[in-house]
C-alpha positions in Angstrom: -96.8 -4.2 -9.2 -99.7 -3.2 -7.0 -101.8 -6.4 -7.3 -101.4 -9.2 -4.7 -100.2 -12.4 -6.1 -102.3 -15.5 -5.5 -101.3 -18.9 -4.2 -102.3 -21.9 -6.3 -105.3 -22.7 -4.1 -106.5 -19.1 -4.5 -106.0 -19.2 -8.3 -108.0 -22.4 -8.4 -110.8 -20.7 -6.5 -110.6 -17.7 -8.8 -111.0 -19.9 -11.9 -113.4 -22.4 -10.2 -111.1 -25.4 -10.7 -109.0 -27.7 -8.6 -105.5 -26.9 -7.5 -104.2 -29.8 -9.5 -105.7 -28.2 -12.6 -103.8 -25.0 -11.9 -100.6 -26.9 -11.7 -101.4 -28.8 -14.9 -102.1 -25.6 -16.8 -98.9 -24.1 -15.5 -96.8 -27.2 -16.5 -98.4 -27.1 -19.9 -97.5 -23.4 -20.3 -101.1 -22.3 -20.6 -101.1 -20.3 -17.3 -98.2 -18.1 -16.4 -96.8 -18.4 -13.0 -94.2 -16.6 -10.9 -91.8 -18.9 -9.0 -91.2 -17.8 -5.4 -88.4 -19.6 -3.6 -87.5 -23.0 -4.8 -90.9 -24.4 -5.8 -93.7 -22.1 -4.8 -95.9 -20.7 -7.5 -97.8 -17.4 -7.4 -100.3 -16.2 -9.9 -101.2 -12.7 -11.1 -105.0 -11.9 -11.1 -104.4 -10.1 -14.4 -102.9 -13.3 -15.9 -105.9 -15.3 -14.7 -108.2 -12.7 -16.3 -106.2 -13.0 -19.6 -106.5 -16.8 -19.4 -110.3 -16.5 -19.0 -110.5 -14.1 -22.0 -108.4 -16.5 -24.1 -110.8 -19.4 -23.4 -114.0 -17.7 -24.4 -116.0 -19.6 -27.0 -116.6 -18.2 -30.5 -119.8 -16.4 -31.4 -121.3 -19.5 -33.1 -120.8 -21.6 -30.1 -122.3 -18.9 -27.9 -125.4 -18.8 -30.1 -125.8 -22.6 -30.0 -125.3 -22.5 -26.3 -128.0 -19.8 -25.9 -130.4 -21.7 -28.1 -129.8 -24.9 -26.2 -130.6 -23.1 -22.9 -133.8 -21.7 -24.4 -135.2 -24.8 -26.0 -133.3 -27.6 -24.3 -132.0 -29.0 -27.6 -130.8 -27.7 -31.0 -131.7 -29.6 -34.1 -128.9 -30.6 -36.6 -130.6 -28.6 -39.4 -130.6 -25.5 -37.3 -127.0 -26.0 -36.4 -126.1 -26.5 -40.1 -128.0 -23.4 -41.1 -126.1 -21.3 -38.6 -122.8 -22.6 -39.7 -123.6 -21.8 -43.3 -124.8 -18.3 -42.3 -121.6 -17.8 -40.3 -119.4 -18.9 -43.3 -121.2 -16.6 -45.7 
């Protein structure tokens, strides 16, 4: 393994969250960790990247998000139209 393992605080900085969130994700089994010693966790940057990829929103949500950024709001009729188009 050539990559440097990150401490919880470094993993938190990498993901832009608090250290307690990193521990909660680890405890829930959502974020893989390597135990070093008795109770020290280390995180692989590759695992953090995979976590990010697994949390990306679907295309419809991205389209809604982009439309909201452009106009500030997205009407319910437009949202329904996009859902129907996506289902077809």
